[in-house]
N, C-alpha and C positions, 0 to 999 in steps of 0.2 A: 567675246565666248570661246576664242583660245581654241585650237585642234581638235578635229572629231572627226568618229569613225562610227562606220555604219557594217553593221556584220549579220546576215543570212542565216538564220540559224536551221540546223542542217538538218532533214527530215531522217526518222527512223529508216529501215533496211523494210521496203516490202509496204511507205507507209505513199499516200496520195497528197497527204497534205499537213501541215504544223501549224498549229496557231498558238500565240501566245495570248495569254489572260491576265496575268500578272506577273508583278517583280519581287523582289525581297529587299527590304527596305536601308541593305549596303549595297544594293545594285548586283551583287554576284550573281544571282541566281533570277533563274525564268523560269516561267511555270507556263501549263498551256493543254494540251489534247492535239494525240498523233492520230488521224485517220485513217484506214486501211481501204482496199477498193473492196474486199467481202460484206462492207457494210457493218465492220467494227470499228472501235477506236479507243484509246487507252491515254490515261494520265502520264503527263510527263512532266521531267524535271529535267534543266539545263542550268551547266555550268561552263564557264573557258574550259576546266582539267577533266570534266567528264564527258562534255559534249550531252546528245539525247538522251537521258535514259530514260526509260517506263517504268512507271510504280504498281503496274499490275499487269495482269496479262491482258486481254483484246476481249470487250465482249460485244454483245449489239446495244448495249444499255447507254453507247457512246460518253463512254468516263471522261471527267475534265479533271484539270486541275484550275483553281483558279486564284489561290494567294499562297504565301510565304512567309515565313517567320524572317526578323530582321537579316538573321545569317544567313536565310534558307534554308536550316536541318528540319526543318518544319515546314507540311505540308499541309493545305486543306485541298478535299475532290470530292467529286461524288464519282462514287462508287456500288455500280450495279443497282442503280438511282437510292442508292442509300447516303448519308452523309456518312467520309469517313475522314482520317488524318492518318499522315505516312511522317515517319522522321528515318533521320539517318539511320543506317543499320536495323530496321525493323520494314515488317510490310504493313499492310495499309492496317488500320485499325479500324473496326466499324463502328460509330458511337451509337448508330438511332438502337429506340427502346424497339423491347416488340412490342409489334403489332402497325409499328411505322412503315408502309408501303413505299411510299416517297421521299425521299429527302435530297439534302446536300448542305456540302460546308462551302462559304462564300468568303468569309474573310478569319484569320491570324493575325491573332496579336505579335506582336514585335518581339515579345520578350521568348514565343513558344508558348506558353502556357492556356491561354485559350483560344479557343476557334468557337464562331459562331455564323449560324446557316437557317435554315428552313426545314419542317418536317411536315408529314401529312397523313389521316390512316384513310384508308377508302376514302368515303366521299367528302370527308370532316375538310374546312378549308384548311391551309399552312399555316404553320403557327411557328415563327422568327424563336428561337433557342441564342441559348449561350453554354460551351462547355470546358471543363477544366477537369483533370484528374481528379482534381480533390472533390471538386460537387458531382460531377457526372451534369448529365445535362437537366438545365431549368429552363422553364418558358420565361419567355421578356414577357413583362405587361405593363400595363400603363390603366392605374388606377387601380390595380390588382386583377386587373381585368388579361389574361393572356393577348397578346397581339396576333390578329391574323396577318399574316404577312408575312415577310423575309429579314435576317440581318443581314449586311452584307461586307459589316467590314467594325475592326475592332482598333483600340487604342494600343499602345507600345504593349503596357500594363494591363489590357482587357478591363478595365475601367469604366469606359466610354464605349457606347458602342451604336452603327448607324445602321439606316435600314428604310424599309417601307411597308405599313400598314394599311389595314380598315381605321379609320377614325371618322364617327361621322355618318357612314355610307360613304366617304369618299377615298382613295388613297392618294396617303399621302408621307414623304419622307421625313424620319423621327432620328431623336438624339437621344440615344437609352442612357442612364447612370444608374446605381444601387440606387440613391437617392429619392431621384426623381422619377424612375419609373421612362417607358418612351414619353418623349413629349415631342408633337407635331413641329417641325418647324416652320410653319406659316403658306405662304401663297403669294405669288408673283402679278395675281389678278391684282386688277385696282381695287375690284369687289371684296377683295381679302376673301373670297373662296379659293379653298385651299387644294392640294393637289400636286401629288409628283414623288419619286423613287430618286434617291441618296447611296450613293453605290461605294463614297469613302470618306474615310476622319482620318484627321491626320493623328501624328503621332501622341500628341498631347492632349486630344481632343477638340482641339479649338479650335478644328477648321473642318468643315461639311463639304461635298463637291456631289450634285448630281444631274437629274433634269428635272424640270419643271414646266407645265403649260404657263403659255401666256396668254392675255385678252383676244389674239387673231386664232386662239386655238394652237398654235405651233409650239411645239416643247425645244425648251432651252435650257445649255449649261446654269448650272447656278454653281453657286461659293457662298458660304452661309458663315457666320462666325455671330456668337452671341449680341455682340455689342452693333452689329450692323444687318445682323437678319440676312436674306436673300437677296444677292448682287447676281441680275441678267449680265453674266458672259459676253452674251451676242449685242449686249449693247456698246455701238460705236466700232463693229469690227471692221476690217479693212477687206473681207470678203465675203462673197454670198452665202448668207446663214440662214436656208428652210425651217431647219430643226438641227437640234445639238443637245449632246450629252455629256456629259463631266464624268471621267470614270476614276480619277486620281490626282492624288495633291501633295506638294511638296514638304514637307517637314515645318515649314516656314510660313504655308498657305500660298507664294510669291508665287510657284507654277502652276497653272491646274492644267492638264488634257483629258482627252477624248475624242469623239465626233462629232463632224460636223457632216447635215446632207443639203447641200443647195439645189439641187430639182431632180429627185427618182431614184429609186433605189442602186443605182447604178451609177453614182456620182457619191455615194459617201466617202470620207477624207477623215486624217487624222488631225486636230487641230493643238497649239500651244496658246497658251493664256497668261499675259501676266500683267501684271499693274500697268507697268509702262507702252504695254503694247497693245493690250487689249488683247484680242481671238487671234490667230496668225494661221495659218496652213502650215500645220508643222512641214510637210514636204517641201514648201517653198522656202523655209526658214534653214531646211537639210544644205536644199541647193542655191541657192541666191544668197546665201547669209555666211552658211558654216563650209561652203568649197567643195561639197557634196555631188556635184552633181551627175561625175561621170561611176562612181559606186550606185547610185541609183540610175542610172539609165535604163528606162523599159520597167520599172517599179512603179505602183502605183498606190501606196501609204493609204491604206483602207481608215483604220484608228489606231491613236495613241492610249492603251494601254492601263501601262504604268509608267512613276515616275518615278527614282530612288528616291530617301529623305534630303537627299542632299541638291536634288534636281539636278545632280550630274547624267542619271542612266535612262533613257526610257527602251520599251519596251511596245511591241504592237503590231498586227500583221497589215497584212495587204497584198497584194498580186507584183508576184517576183519579173522576172523578165520573159517568163515561158509563159506567164499567161497563168503561173497555178499557185494555188494559195499558201502563201509560207509567213512564218514569223520570221521576225526582226529584232536588233539592238543597236540602240546607240549611246555612244560616249563620249563625253565632253572631257575637258582637262579641267574647264570651271564650270560652274552656272551658267544660265543665260543671263546676263545682266547684275551681273553681282555684287555691285555695290548699289542700293536704295535711294543711297542719296547724290547718285552722281545721274541730274537729272538730265543733261543734256546727251547724254550715253557717248560722254567722250573718251571714258578708259578711267576717269580720276574723280574724287571728288576736290575741289577748287572753290572762291568766291565767285566765278560764272552761276554754281548751282547753287550757290548760297543767296546770288539776286535775283536768280530764279524764282525759287520761296517766296522772298520777301515782294516780289511784284505780283505775283497770283495769293499771299497773305489774306484770309480771308474765303476765300473758295470755300464752299460749303456744302457743293455736292458734284459727283462728278468729277472728282477732279483724280487726274491720271497722276505718274510718275512725274512725265514731262511738264506737269504744273509746282511740281513741289510736294510732288502727295509719297513720303517717303517709309511712311510706316501703313501704307493701304487701307486707310479707312476712309476713303472718300472725299475724304476734304483736305486744305490747306493749312495747319495753325502751327502750334508752338511744340508739338510733340513732333513733327517731321523737323522742325530747327533743331533741337537735342538732335535727331538722327543724325544728321547733317556735320551737326560740330562734332560727334563721337568717332564719322568718318572721315573726316576733316584731316585727323591726325594721321589716318591708316591708309592714305593714299600715298603711291612711290614716285611718283611723277618728280611731284614738286623738290624732293629730295636732289631728283640728275639735271631736273631742269635750273635750279637754282633761285624759282621764282620764290619772290615772298610775297605772305597775306595775313597784314596783321592776326592775331588768334583775338578773339572776340574775347573784352574789356569784360570787367563784375560791373558794369554799369549796363550791358547791353546784355548780359545773362540776366541781371534780373528784370529787365525789359520785356526778355523772351519769355521768361518763367510764368511771366504776369499774363501776356499773350496766350501762353499755353494754359491757362487758368481760362478765358476770357473763353477758351476755344471750349475745354471743358463745360464751362458752365452753358454755352449756348449748345452741345451734344445733349447733354440732360434736359436741357428747356426744350429741344425738337423731338423726344427719345422718351423724356418721363412721361410719369402716370395720365393714361388722358391724349394722348398726341399720340397717331400714328407716328412707325420711324420710318427716315428717310426712304430707307429701301425697301421693294415691294420683294412679293416669292412668288415662286412658280410652281404649276401644277405637273402632273405627269404625263409621261408617256411611256413605252419601252425601248430600251436601249438594251445592248447586249443582253446584261447579267440580267438573273432571276425574272 
């Protein structure tokens, strides 16, 4: 994964903690909350150039910033218990209509034109909303009825929104578009009963992550795709996981981050998930694989709250070496496991990787990267071979070593295309009308977010 760096985010003068809740898509900006001993707090924005900068004056409402646009120039905040948006060169703009008594902005589109959140008036239930300068505040609806719940994240252009709300009396994660309205994502329970919370959507709207309840009653992190449904990210984890929540996802859906709990409130820790490794303890990855043991001496990373679109920058918070709550940022020179067709994780894409794919071809469920699953769809088929073929030409090591592996000929390509069609047919047969999808989904439990 190349070189890595770990940086503690500085406190504001007089503050007692600095918690990071979100990151810009380009990884340049972190946002969160800084609290003071007098019982007040402010939302803040951090960049390498500016340092930690408050976005408002301290209040007793414990104001917070949760998300930022791709370049960090627009920030969504909870301000005096109301929904707000901050932009470079301006103060916080209150988005809440008259009569709203409690609200927050949870997500900002990558282009900065759209923010999403929740609002309520008096004793009414919270309602999910979407705001743009052109349209103002509009309620998100399901079948024409306002969603009672929260909108937590938006795609790059704001056309796709994730969140959770009450559907048929159960709190369920949903994905919203203007065409479909809010559509529940399903359930991880084997009986299909639903419930969960979605916390983030990818820039293109294709991936949604969150936390959902399993048959055991535990909440576990999930990754949702339209084809595969919800995937329980705790399955096959090499770490002890009693509960987990996914808080963010990279643009290509290959890296998911969040928090896990093995055995009580004092044992929350951050995780990173990739298709080839499953769920890993993030601090262990940093210290054991990326050589940051000295930098992290005395630290306990409680959660990973965000990952940049390219998977190279991570943010979160934990306990620093002095025992105080503190935000942090980690930067990598390259994404974790950057080559999806590098099945043996030796740093290049070669004939050995093609052999791994061939030996596992036809595996229809539970396939990881090490089995030859390059496109993260849980099986090994012709589509994975095409990824291998494309990346075979991109590897550097063969040019350096002079190793020669024949390029697949036209006959093999015809066979691979035929195999891909078989894989597609099997997929349609297993996921078509009247046949339940391979992957189950989850039911929810609260994470840090609303």
